[in-house]
N, C-alpha and C positions, 0 to 999 in steps of 0.2 A: 504496500499498500503507499504510494506514494504523495504526500497533503502538501499544499504551502499555504501557513499562516499567516492572515493581513492582522498588525492591529500593535497594540502597547507593548513593549517591554518597560521594565520597572522594577524597582527595590522595594517591595513592603518591609516598612520602618514597624519595630516594636522597640518597645522600651530600650530594652538591651542589646538589640542587636535588628540588621538590615539584611534581607533574604530577599534574593534574586526570584521576581515573580511577573504578573502580568499574563492573563489568561491565558494568549496562545503562543507567550511562551513554557507555561506551564504543560498545555495541550501537546505542543512538540516533545516537550522531556519527555511526558507518560508517552505517548504513541514512539519515540527513537527508542524505548527502555525494553516497550510490546513487540519490538521488530520491526516495528515503520519507519522508512522513511523520510524524515521531519525537514522540510523545509520552514525559516521564520521570514518574515516579510517585514520589517519595521528600520526602525530608528534608535538612537543611543548620541550620546554627546561624546564629547570629546575631553571626557574625563573619567576623573578614577572609577566611578561606578559603570562609567562605558564602556572601558579595560576590564571591569569586572567578568561584566557582563556578556560580553565577547568572549572570553575566556570559561566563563561558566556554560552559554551554549556546545565550546567545541569538546567541553569534559564531559556533556551530556549527549553529543552525536549530533547535535543538531546543525545543517546547513546552514551558513552564513553567506551562502553566494547575494544576499538579499537583504542585507543586515550593513544599511547605512548610518555612518560617522557625521556627524555635525559639531562643525565648531564654536558655532555662535548660540548654539542652545544647549540645557544642560538634559541627565541622562532624568526619565522621569520616577517619580518616589509617591510611593501612597505609606501615610500612616493608616496600621491598622488597629485597630480595638473592639471589642468586646459587648454585646450588650445580649447578656444570661450566652446564647450557645454559640448565637449567632455573629459573626464578622461585618466591623464596620469598618468602611471604607472612607478617606480623606486625602482627595487627590492632590498633586500640586499642579499648579497653573500649566499654562503653558511650556512644552516641553519638546527633547527629541520627536518626540513618537507622531505630537502633532504636524509634522513638517516631513513625513515619510514620501517621498518622490519614487516619480513614475518611473521605472525600472525598465526599458522595453525589452528585455533580454530575457523577461521572461515569459514571454511572448513564445519563444522559440523551445517551449518546455512543456510537454504534456503533466498534467497531474491526474489523480485517482479522485482528489479532495482538494475545495479550496474552502479555506476556516477562515470568516470573520464575523465580529461582533457592531457593539454600538460606541464603544469611550472613542476611538479611535476618528470614527465619526465627528467627534465634538469640534473641529478644525476644518475650515472649509478646504487646505493644503489637504491634508490625506484625505478628506471625502471624495475630494477629487480623484485621487489615485485608485481608491476604492471603486471607484465609479467607470474608469476605464478600467480598472482590473478585469471586470463582472463584464464586461462590454467586450473586452479583447484577448484575455486566458483563454486558457484548453483547460478546460475542467470536464469529469466526466459530472462528477458531481459539485452541488455549493452546500454549503454545512454553515447556519446562521445558530452562533450562540449568542441571545443576547444579550448576557450582562448587563443590566440596566443601573447603572451607577450613580448617586449622585443627580443633578439637574443634567447631566452628561447628554439625553436625548431628548425625543420627541416623537410625536404620533408618526409625524415624516420619517423620519429615520425608522421606526421601528417598522412600518406599513412599508417600508421602501426595501427593508431585507429580508420580510416575509416575503415577500412576490417574489425578490432575486435569487431564492435558494429551491432545493428540494427538498432538502432536512431542518428543522429547529429546534431545538431545545430549549425549553425556559425552565424557571425554577415557579415556586408556588407565586411568589409576587409577582413575577412576569405574566404567567399564567391566568391572573387577575388581571392584572391592565391589557392583556390582546383578548381577554372576552369583553370587558370594558368597547376597548377600542371596535371591535367588530359587533358588539351589542347583542353579543352571544350569553342567553341568561340560562341555558340548560344544565343542570344541577352533577351530572353525574360524570365522571371524568373520561369516559367512554364518548357520549355522545359529544361534549365539548370539544375533545381533541379530535373527533370528526369530521366534525362543523370546523372548527380551525384550519385542519386539512384540506379541505374540501372549499372553502374561502377562498385560500390564496394558492392554491392548488401546489399543494404541499405531499411529497410523496410519503412523508414520516416527520412525525410529530415525538417529542422527547419530553417527555414534564417527572422531571428530580424531586421530590418530594420527602427530602429530608430522612427523619427517621423515621418515615413511613413507607419509605423505596423509593420506588420510581415505577411510573405508568408508560404506555408506550402505542401512540397507532400508525400503524402502518396501511399505507394502500389496497396492498395484496395480501398482506399475511393476518390484518385485524388488528383488534386490541388486545393490547396483556399489561397486568401490572404484577408488578414481586415486589415481597415486603425485603425490607430491609437487613442486611446480613449483621448477628452482635456479632458490638465490635465498642470498646473501651473508648469514650470519647476525649480525645486530645486536642485538635483543630478542626475548623471544618471548613481552612483556607485550601484551596485549591480539590478539595472533594471532587466539585462537581466537572473538573476539568481533568481528571483520573477519570473519572466514571464514561463523559463525550470522547475521549479518546481510545478507551479501551471496548464500547459499544460499538464505536465505530470500526474500530482494527479488527473485530473477530464478527463484524457484520462484509466486509471486504474481504473477508476469506472465506466468505461464503458459509457462515453461523445462521441461525435460524433467529428470528428476535427473542424468543425464550434462553437460545442457548448466550445471546449475546449478553440479556440481560443482568443473565447470572456472572458471566463473565466480568461485567461491568461492577456489579452489586459486589463483588468479591475485593476487588481492589481500591472501589471506595471507600469500604467498611476499612481498608488497611488505612487507610490516608488520612482517614479521622483518627485511628488510633495513632498517629505520629505528631509531632508539631511541625516537622517539614510539611510542605505541599507538593514538593517533587523526592520522597523519599526514595534511594536505592532498594530497589525491592530484593529480598533472601531468598534462596536456593528455593526454598517451602513456596514463596508464595510463586514464582515464575513455573512453576511445577502446576499448579492451581491454575493458572490462565493460559494454559497454554491446549 
């Protein structure tokens, strides 16, 4: 599976440490550990954090052909705090991933999957690059991981993302937002996800439900819901990214929806039990994810 992920690369800032992050980076790092071919399309500053980001990408097996360096903008950062068990994010203002340039070399490569979210589109510059990529890129499947953050999204951005993609992933809050946006009032997950899928012409709709597991509607295979795996909770940061990477990786390997859900649930339960968003997989976990 060869994937290109477009969007933010940043450092999550905790009281005692800074850790590499950003949903596209996390997605790529997990996909690479699973055995996928992961390309990150983003930008960092010509600063210490930018150097660290490039180093981390290399260590984790992420291709950096489309990772640009800016001398006039800093690498992105995000302050992470918790409200109960849920992480809260305070993103820094204009930074390197707000000016992701269009690199036309990417048009000569074919990808199984193109990944994008909403955050990098908070700036006109990166938004135009994304729009160009969606129009000229060679992608078999387009995956929209909504990741609504703070004030950095709009009805227009979300609608455009839904219409541009084949597969979409959302959490509880994003699911409620899309239901309101599309004037959907169906109370059960199956009917609501099917309606969202049909309304926006989607092939697959993924809904993560944290402690309650996940649900998926697929145009061909139907509706499936699975409970969460038992796990000691440490941190939810990166759990959704790991779930998406694992689900899609196995789907592209020919797994059925229930099989892909099972593997994704195993991985996200492991990530929740660790402080890092991208922990190294132990041997026993790799065996379970095969």
